[in-house]
N, C-alpha and C positions, 0 to 999 in steps of 0.2 A: 601410576605410570612413573618411570624413572627418568624419562627424557627431560632435560632442562632447557633445551633450545627450541625455538619456534619453527614449525613447518607451515608452509602455505600450499594449499590445494585449490585450484580454480575450476569452476564449472562454467563452461561457455555453451551456447546453444546454436543450432543451425538456423533458427529463426526467432523472432519475438514470440513469446508465449509457448516456447518449446518445453518449459518446465524448470527453468533455471532457479527461480525463486523457491519453488517447492522442493527441488533437489537439495539446495543449500539448507533449507529448514530441516529436511529429513536427515541429512548428513550431520547437522549440528546436534540433533537429538540422539542419533545413534552413537556419535563419538562421545557425547556426554555420558551416555549409559556405559560406555567402555572405560570411563574414568579420565578422559582427556579434559583439560581446561581448553575449551573451544570457543571461538568468537566468530560471528559473521562479519563480512566486509563486502561492500560494493563500492568500487572506486568512483564511479559516476552513475547516477540514476536520473532518469527523466520520468517523472510521474507527478500527478496532481493529488495522489493520496500520500499524505505525510503524517508523521507522528512527532510529538513533542517529547524531548528527553528531559530527565530530571533537572538538568542544569539550564533549561530554557532554550535548547537548540532544536533544530528541525532536521529530520532525516526521513528517508523513504519508509512508508508503512511496512513494506516487506522486510526491511532490516529490523524493525521493532518486533515483528513476529519471529524472525530468525533468532533474535536475541532471547526471546522467550523460550524457543526450542533449545537454546544452548544453556539456559538457566542463568543468564546474566542481564544486568540492567542496560537498556538502550543508551548509547553514547554517540556523540557526533562523529567520533573517529570511525564508527562503523559505516558511515556513508558521507565521506568528506566533501563530495560534490553532488549537489542536488539541483536539477534543472526543472523548473515548473513552467510549462508552456503557457504563454499569454496570448499567442497568435500562432499562425502556421509557420512563421519565420523568426519568432522571438520568444525569449523565455526569461524568467527571473532566475538569476544565478545565486545559489546559496552555497557558501564555503564554510566548512566547519560549523554548520548549524545556523549561520547568520546570512541574511540576504545582503548582497553587496551591490548588485546592479541589475538592471534589465538590459539584455543584450540581444542584438540580432545575430543570426546564425554565423555570418562571416566574422563579426566582432568576437564571438565566443571562440571560433576556430583560431583566431590570433591569440586568444587568451589561454589556450590550452597548456602552454609551457608553465604558466603560473599555477594553473589548476593541477597539473601533474605533480608539482612540488608539494602541494597541499595533500594530495593522495599519498605520496611517498612518506611524508611526515606522519600521517595517521597510521599507515602500515607499520612504520618503525615503532611507534608508541605501543601499538597492539602486540607486536612481536616481543616486546619486553615484558608483557603481562600474561600471555597465553601460550599454550603449547601448540595449538593448531589454529590457523586462520583459514576459514572457509570463505572463498571469494566467489562472488556472483558477477558474471559478465553482463553485458547489455546488448540487446539485439543479437547480431551475428558478427563473428570476427571476419567474415568474408565479404563485408560491405566495402567494396574497393574504393568508393568515393570518400570513405571516412577513415581510410587507413593512415593517412598522414597525420602525425601528432596524436595518434590514438592513445587514450588513457583508460578506456573502458574494457578492452579485451586483450589482444595479444601485445599491444604496446605496454600495458601494465605487466603482463606475464613475463615479457622479455626483460623489463626493468628490474623485476625482483627475482627473476630466474626460477619460476615455479612451474610444476607440472600442470597440465590442463586435461580435464575430462570434457568431452563434447556430448551433449544430450540432444536427442531428436524426438519429436512427437509422431509416433506411427499412426495415431488416429487421424491425422491430417492427410495421410497418404504420401507416397514417394520418399519413404524414410531412407532407403539406401542411396538414392540420388542426393538427398540432402546431406548425408554424412560424407559420401565420397566427394561430392562437389565442393563442400566446405573445406575439406582437407586439401583438395587439389588447388584451391585458390590461396592457400597459405604459403608463405615463404618456406624454404627448406628448414631454417632454424625453428620456425613456428611449428612446422609439421613434426619435428623431432621432439618437441615438448608435449605433444598430444600423447597421453599414455593410455587412452582407451575411450570407449563409447558406452553410453547408456541409452537404451531405447525406452521411451516413456509411453504410457497409456495403451498397452497392448490388450486386445480382447481376443479370446478364442484359445485354440489349442496350440501351445508353444511348439509342438512337434512339427506343425505346418510351417513354422518360421525358421526351423533349424538350418535348412539348406541355405537360406539367405544369410544367416549369421555366419555360417562356415565360409561362404563366398566373400562376405565383407571382411572377415579376418584375413583370409588369404590375399584379397585385393589390396588391403591397406597395411598389412602386417601390424595391425593394432588389435588388442583384445576387446571383445564385448564384455563389459564388466557387469552387465545385468540387463534384464528385460523386466521393466516394472509394469504390473497389471494396471488396468484402468480402475481407479477407485471411485465407485459410484457415490454420489452425494458427499464428496469431500468438501467440508465447509471451513476452509481456511481463508483468511483475509486475502483478497485479490489486490495485486499492485495496480493493475490498469483495467483489465476487462471487467465489465459489469455482467454479473452472472445472470443467466436466464431466470425468468419468473418461475417460481415453483408451482406445481400442480397439486391442488388439494381437493378432496371430496367436498361437494357443496354442503353437506350436512355438518362438516367440521369447521366451516368458516364462521368466525364470530365478527371479524372486522375486515373490510376491504380497504386497501391503501394504494394510492397511486402516486408515483414519483415521476415528474417530467425530467427528461435527460437533457441538460444544457450542453452547449458546445464545449464549455470549460468546466464541467461538473467536477467538483473536488471532494475528496474524502467520502466516496460512495460506500466505503466500508461501514459508514454510520448505519447502513441498512441491513448488515449481515444478520443481526439478531432478529430482525423482523422477518427475514427470509427463512430463518431456522425455526421460527415459532409455528407449531402445528395447527394453530387456530387463526393465523393471520394470512391473508392473501395479499401479496405484494406484487404490483405490476409497474414495470418501468415503461414509460411512454416515450417513444422516439419522435424525433422531429418529423412533421408532416402528418402526425396522428392527432386526433382530438383526445382530450382527457375524458375517459368514460365515467359513467355513474359510479360513485364510490362513497365510502363513509369519511375518509380522511385523505386530503391531498397534502403531501409534504414537498416543500420547495427546498432542494438541497443546496449545499455550498457551491460557490463558483469562484474560479480564479480571475474572472473578468466580469464583475457583477453588472455593470451598466450595459455591456454588450449583450449579456445573457438576458437581462431584463428586456432589451429591445427585441431579442429573439422570441421571448415568451409572448410579447405582444404581437409580433409578426405572425406567429402560428395560431393566434386566436386563443391562446391558453388563458389570457386574462378574462376573456368572455366566459370560458368554461368554468373558471374559478368563481366568477360572479354568479353564474347559474347554480353552481354547487352550493354556494352560501345561501342563496334564496331558498333552496330546498332543505336547509338546515344542516348542511355538512360542516365539517371542521377543516381548518387549514393551519398547518404548522410550518414555520420557516426555520432553517438551520443556517447560521452564519450568513453567507451571501443571500440565501433565501429569506432570512429574517430581515436583512436590509431592504430587499425588494418590497416587502409588505408595508414599509413605512411611507412617509409623505415624500421625502426627497433624498437623493444621493448626490452629494457634492464632491467634485474632484477638482479642487482649485489649482493643483500643481501638475495635473496630468499623470497621476500614479498609474492609471490604467491606459495611458496613451493619449487621451484627448481631454483637454481641460473643458469643464462644463458641469452642468447639473441635469440629472435625470429625474423625472417625476415617477415616484414609486406607485405601487398599486393602491395606496391610501387606506389600508385597513388597520394599521397600527399608528398610534400617535407618537411617532419617532422620526428623527432626522439624522442622517448619517453623513459624516465628512471623512473622506479617505485621506490618510496621512502616511508619511514616509515610514515611520517606525512601525514594525510589525509586532503584534502582541502574541507571545508564545507562552502559555501558562497551562498548568494542570489546575483544575478547579473542582471543588466539592461543596455541596451545600444541601439545602432543603427545597424540594419542589413545592411551589406555591399554587400550582395549577389546580383548579377546583372542577370536579366532575359534576354533572347535572343530577345523576341519579345513583351513583355508586360511591357513596361517601365513605366507605370503609377504606378507600385508598387515599389517604390524606397525609401530607407531610413526609413523603418518602425521601430518603437520602438519594441525591443525584450527584453524579461525578462525570467528568469528561475533560476535554482539553480545548483550548482556544487557539486558533491560528487565523488572525485577521488584521487588516490594516485600517479598518474603519473605526471611527469613534462615534458611537451612537448615543444620542441624547433623547431620552423619553420626555414627553411633555409632563408638566407638573400634575400630580394626582393620578397618573396612570398606574395600572397594576403590573407588578413584575412577574416574570416566569419562575424565578428561583431566588433564594437568598443564599449567597455564598458564605463560606466560613470566615472569610476575611471582612465580612460586614457589607460587602458590595451587593447591589441588586443586579441580576442578570435578566435580560430579555424583557418582554412585554406581552400583555394579554389584552385583547380588545374588551370594551365595556360589555358587549353582548356575549362574551366568553366563547365566541366561535373561532377566533383567530389568535394564534400565539406565535412567538418567535424567541429564539435563544441563540447565543454564540457557542453553546456547548456541543462540540462534536463528541460522539460516543455516549450520548445521553441514554440510548436504549440498552446499553450494556449492563446497567444495573437492573436486576429483575423487578425490584419494588417500584423504581421510577418508571419502568416500562409499563407495569400494570396500571399505575396512576394515569399515565398518558393515554393508555387504551381506554380507561374508564372515562376520562375527559372526552374522548372521541365517541363514547356511547356504547361501549361493550365491556364485558367482564370475562376474563380469560384465566386459564391456569397460569401460575407463576412460571416464568421462563428460567432456563438454566443460566447461571452466571457466565458472562462472556469469557472470562479468563479460564474457567473450568471447561467450558465448551471447546475452546481452542486447545487446551491441554489434552483433552480426550482425542481430538483430531490429530494433534502432533504425535501422540503415542500410537495411534492407528497407523499413521504414516511411517513411523519408525519401525513398527512391527513388520510392515510390508518390506521396507528397505533391508532389514536384517535378514529376511528370508530370501530375497531375490537379487541381492548384490554380492559380488565376490569381495568380501571384506578382507580376506587374506592378502589379495593384491592391493586393495586400497590402503590398508595399513602399511604395506611395504613402501608406498609412495611417501608416506609420512616418516617412517623410520629411516628411509634412505636419506632424506634431507637432514634429519637430526644427527644421524651417524656421520654424514659428510661434514657437517658443521663442527661436531665435537672433535673429529679427526683433525680438521683444519686448525681448530683452537689448540689442540695438543701439539701439533707440529710447530705452530707459532710460539707456543710456550717453551718448547725445547730449544728453538732457535734463540729466543731471548735469554735462556739460561746459558 
């Protein structure tokens, strides 16, 4: 491409989960194919699924996937403001990859002017490096109560003067009401910057939808830029929603896995490769349900470990785990789940809100103290976990990332889960080899490590696909669909109109200076 100036194109949605994250990922991959230097950007993200950047920062998991789609390394400027909810009214505020404070909703509302400057600074830096910035909004731009000081949707679009595409999910029903209603609730200037609509997750005969599309374009004077079909079994990392349990033929199942869903479950993308494996049955158990008979129970990460430990006990899951172990089952904890499996969790300064100590489940000889400084690292090493009967899976390379505020001390002589390349030991394994825990998110993404963990749990399976390769395949599948069903002639015009305008302005200013 010959353009030298940056263009910004924003995707906003009529609702949460309308498809904004997926749309930005697909746009990034398509524009990359066309030869653009493209980068994803989300001004403000609220999610408990996060990723660690190479420079030790923290961004939304969706932006890391979008960066992969664009063929660039994740960077904190791609998601300058990340909010990680710690309660219904409060969240940890992360600016440019670093946690700065825990704030209640009203305090953050007052802080938005500062946050907006961080957003604009990041956007400016990206505009100096890339030709196209693909922006993802948050929630809906028509949330009236959140309009004042908005930095996530139209407030940002107005600040940088960029065009907006609005996407709606037809699978939920009411797609025309969603689109027209959203547009009607915008101010005149915001309506003017909406350049078109995309309808997502359509099933059936497009001919039956055509009269509605014609009405929508006549009613709004905005083009429908495409109708995207429902892609069955699309396995891309989810930002928020926990995907439904997969259905397998009983004869294909080699290992059954159960994951209890905590109130503040974090980084549930850890389980994506388990869901994708054709010989593993993964079941998420919701609050109010008992943990069913299974081979392996995995306690996931948590943003509020002590509160979720209390929840675990309130629902009787501690008794289900004890019964599971009596029958010879295995239990694995990841990050917060690992901390829960220990003896105690101390919070001497109220990191999670209340000063105090919680008694853990007592299965691992470890004690955890919550600290202010958050550990954000990529890690690689050798898995030390020993299987009981499948000893061909020994010493696999394991990799992942750590995001935690706890400092965990194992008792002297305890067995480690893995040996990291920096010489440090990670995690712990019980003396009877039934219970294990680790701080490594993403441990299942390495095929050999996954096989060794499965062998420890009592099964032998086919080697899984590498996670990065699997995501690449899904991103290409997504892009193939987008290339077919979107009007790229119009979409590229939104890009070239911005670069042409910028270049003309620069030329006029240059002539005036001369």
